[in-house]
C-alpha positions as a LaTeX table, in Angstrom:
\begin{tabular}{lrrr}
\hline
Residue & $x$ (\AA) & $y$ (\AA) & $z$ (\AA) \\
\hline
Unk1 & 144.26 & $-18.81$ & $-86.82$ \\
Unk2 & 146.67 & $-16.56$ & $-88.69$ \\
Unk3 & 147.27 & $-19.23$ & $-91.27$ \\
Unk4 & 143.48 & $-19.55$ & $-91.87$ \\
Unk5 & 143.04 & $-15.84$ & $-92.01$ \\
Unk6 & 145.67 & $-15.61$ & $-94.72$ \\
Unk7 & 144.42 & $-18.64$ & $-96.70$ \\
Unk8 & 142.28 & $-18.43$ & $-99.81$ \\
Unk9 & 141.69 & $-22.15$ & $-99.61$ \\
Unk10 & 142.20 & $-25.03$ & $-97.15$ \\
Unk11 & 141.58 & $-28.73$ & $-96.77$ \\
Unk12 & 139.83 & $-30.27$ & $-93.75$ \\
Unk13 & 140.37 & $-33.99$ & $-93.33$ \\
Unk14 & 138.71 & $-36.12$ & $-90.62$ \\
Unk15 & 138.35 & $-39.76$ & $-89.71$ \\
Unk16 & 134.74 & $-40.81$ & $-89.47$ \\
Unk17 & 133.59 & $-41.85$ & $-86.00$ \\
Unk18 & 130.09 & $-43.39$ & $-85.77$ \\
Unk19 & 129.02 & $-41.46$ & $-88.86$ \\
Unk20 & 130.35 & $-38.08$ & $-87.79$ \\
Unk21 & 133.36 & $-35.79$ & $-87.65$ \\
Unk22 & 135.86 & $-36.75$ & $-85.02$ \\
Unk23 & 135.87 & $-34.80$ & $-81.76$ \\
Unk24 & 139.40 & $-33.63$ & $-82.27$ \\
Unk25 & 138.65 & $-32.21$ & $-85.70$ \\
Unk26 & 135.40 & $-30.73$ & $-84.42$ \\
Unk27 & 137.32 & $-29.01$ & $-81.61$ \\
Unk28 & 139.76 & $-27.54$ & $-84.20$ \\
Unk29 & 136.85 & $-26.31$ & $-86.30$ \\
Unk30 & 135.22 & $-24.76$ & $-83.22$ \\
Unk31 & 138.27 & $-22.53$ & $-82.82$ \\
Unk32 & 137.35 & $-20.83$ & $-86.12$ \\
Unk33 & 134.82 & $-18.89$ & $-84.06$ \\
Unk34 & 137.71 & $-16.58$ & $-83.34$ \\
Unk35 & 137.23 & $-15.35$ & $-86.95$ \\
Unk36 & 133.61 & $-14.27$ & $-86.47$ \\
Unk37 & 134.37 & $-10.58$ & $-86.45$ \\
Unk38 & 136.96 & $-10.65$ & $-89.23$ \\
Unk39 & 136.25 & $-8.94$ & $-92.59$ \\
Unk40 & 136.12 & $-12.47$ & $-93.98$ \\
Unk41 & 134.18 & $-14.06$ & $-91.12$ \\
Unk42 & 134.75 & $-17.71$ & $-90.47$ \\
Unk43 & 135.52 & $-19.37$ & $-93.81$ \\
Unk44 & 133.80 & $-16.71$ & $-95.99$ \\
Unk45 & 135.18 & $-16.62$ & $-99.57$ \\
Unk46 & 137.46 & $-19.62$ & $-98.99$ \\
Unk47 & 137.51 & $-22.85$ & $-100.99$ \\
Unk48 & 137.50 & $-25.81$ & $-98.68$ \\
Unk49 & 138.34 & $-29.41$ & $-99.65$ \\
Unk50 & 136.79 & $-32.13$ & $-97.56$ \\
Unk51 & 138.48 & $-35.53$ & $-96.98$ \\
Unk52 & 137.09 & $-38.32$ & $-94.92$ \\
Unk53 & 138.60 & $-41.65$ & $-93.98$ \\
Unk54 & 136.39 & $-44.29$ & $-92.38$ \\
Unk55 & 136.06 & $-48.04$ & $-92.04$ \\
Unk56 & 133.11 & $-48.58$ & $-94.40$ \\
Unk57 & 131.22 & $-46.73$ & $-97.08$ \\
Unk58 & 128.21 & $-45.81$ & $-94.88$ \\
Unk59 & 130.37 & $-43.97$ & $-92.38$ \\
Unk60 & 132.33 & $-42.34$ & $-95.23$ \\
Unk61 & 129.14 & $-40.97$ & $-96.75$ \\
Unk62 & 127.53 & $-39.68$ & $-93.59$ \\
Unk63 & 130.77 & $-38.13$ & $-92.31$ \\
Unk64 & 131.43 & $-36.39$ & $-95.59$ \\
Unk65 & 127.90 & $-34.94$ & $-95.55$ \\
Unk66 & 128.33 & $-33.73$ & $-91.96$ \\
Unk67 & 131.65 & $-32.09$ & $-92.85$ \\
Unk68 & 130.29 & $-30.38$ & $-95.90$ \\
Unk69 & 127.37 & $-29.07$ & $-93.77$ \\
Unk70 & 129.84 & $-27.65$ & $-91.25$ \\
Unk71 & 131.82 & $-25.92$ & $-93.94$ \\
Unk72 & 128.58 & $-24.39$ & $-95.40$ \\
Unk73 & 127.57 & $-23.23$ & $-91.90$ \\
Unk74 & 130.94 & $-21.41$ & $-91.63$ \\
Unk75 & 130.32 & $-19.71$ & $-94.98$ \\
Unk76 & 132.99 & $-21.73$ & $-96.82$ \\
Unk77 & 132.76 & $-23.14$ & $-100.30$ \\
Unk78 & 133.20 & $-26.88$ & $-100.24$ \\
Unk79 & 134.77 & $-28.20$ & $-103.43$ \\
Unk80 & 132.36 & $-30.19$ & $-105.70$ \\
Unk81 & 134.31 & $-33.34$ & $-104.99$ \\
Unk82 & 134.82 & $-34.50$ & $-101.42$ \\
Unk83 & 137.17 & $-37.43$ & $-101.00$ \\
Unk84 & 135.69 & $-40.46$ & $-99.21$ \\
Unk85 & 138.31 & $-43.06$ & $-98.45$ \\
Unk86 & 137.15 & $-46.45$ & $-97.26$ \\
Unk87 & 139.92 & $-47.76$ & $-94.99$ \\
Unk88 & 138.33 & $-51.19$ & $-94.92$ \\
Unk89 & 140.23 & $-51.66$ & $-98.16$ \\
Unk90 & 144.00 & $-51.15$ & $-98.42$ \\
Unk91 & 144.63 & $-47.53$ & $-99.39$ \\
Unk92 & 148.00 & $-46.50$ & $-97.81$ \\
Unk93 & 151.35 & $-48.20$ & $-97.39$ \\
Unk94 & 153.29 & $-48.25$ & $-94.13$ \\
Unk95 & 155.07 & $-45.02$ & $-95.16$ \\
Unk96 & 151.76 & $-43.25$ & $-95.62$ \\
Unk97 & 151.84 & $-43.33$ & $-99.42$ \\
Unk98 & 148.61 & $-43.71$ & $-101.25$ \\
Unk99 & 148.53 & $-47.10$ & $-103.00$ \\
Unk100 & 144.96 & $-47.02$ & $-104.31$ \\
Unk101 & 144.50 & $-45.38$ & $-107.76$ \\
Unk102 & 140.89 & $-44.31$ & $-107.15$ \\
Unk103 & 141.79 & $-42.78$ & $-103.74$ \\
Unk104 & 144.82 & $-41.00$ & $-105.31$ \\
Unk105 & 142.57 & $-39.56$ & $-107.98$ \\
Unk106 & 140.11 & $-38.22$ & $-105.38$ \\
Unk107 & 142.84 & $-36.63$ & $-103.33$ \\
Unk108 & 144.44 & $-35.04$ & $-106.36$ \\
Unk109 & 141.06 & $-33.74$ & $-107.58$ \\
Unk110 & 140.22 & $-32.20$ & $-104.24$ \\
Unk111 & 143.59 & $-30.50$ & $-104.10$ \\
Unk112 & 143.30 & $-29.20$ & $-107.61$ \\
Unk113 & 139.80 & $-27.87$ & $-107.00$ \\
Unk114 & 140.84 & $-26.04$ & $-103.88$ \\
Unk115 & 143.67 & $-24.31$ & $-105.73$ \\
Unk116 & 141.51 & $-23.44$ & $-108.77$ \\
Unk117 & 138.67 & $-22.05$ & $-106.66$ \\
Unk118 & 141.03 & $-20.17$ & $-104.36$ \\
Unk119 & 142.62 & $-18.54$ & $-107.39$ \\
Unk120 & 139.19 & $-17.62$ & $-108.70$ \\
Unk121 & 138.06 & $-16.13$ & $-105.37$ \\
Unk122 & 141.30 & $-14.15$ & $-105.09$ \\
Unk123 & 140.52 & $-12.38$ & $-108.39$ \\
\hline
\end{tabular}
């Protein structure tokens, strides 16, 4: 919780399960309720990058929309681009490196937008 309190930006990544955010990630997000009485309640004033991995484009899309809605509900600012990575296609090597140029571009853009927006909010 202290890391989130101190953060001006963060990235939330989830696998898609049946078109929604995984239970484990949802449980972690639920812990943000501890920030409800802070000066910056929940994710207020924080840039939040959203990343979804799922087996198929339909689940990627619906999970990304659900994650963005959660971030909005917690007063966060989702970045304009959310990364949707279809794991039905090879994206990562066995060491975890990104091998797909389009996926790498999405990830880099989300990261860049979080940093840029966090710097803007900090001012």
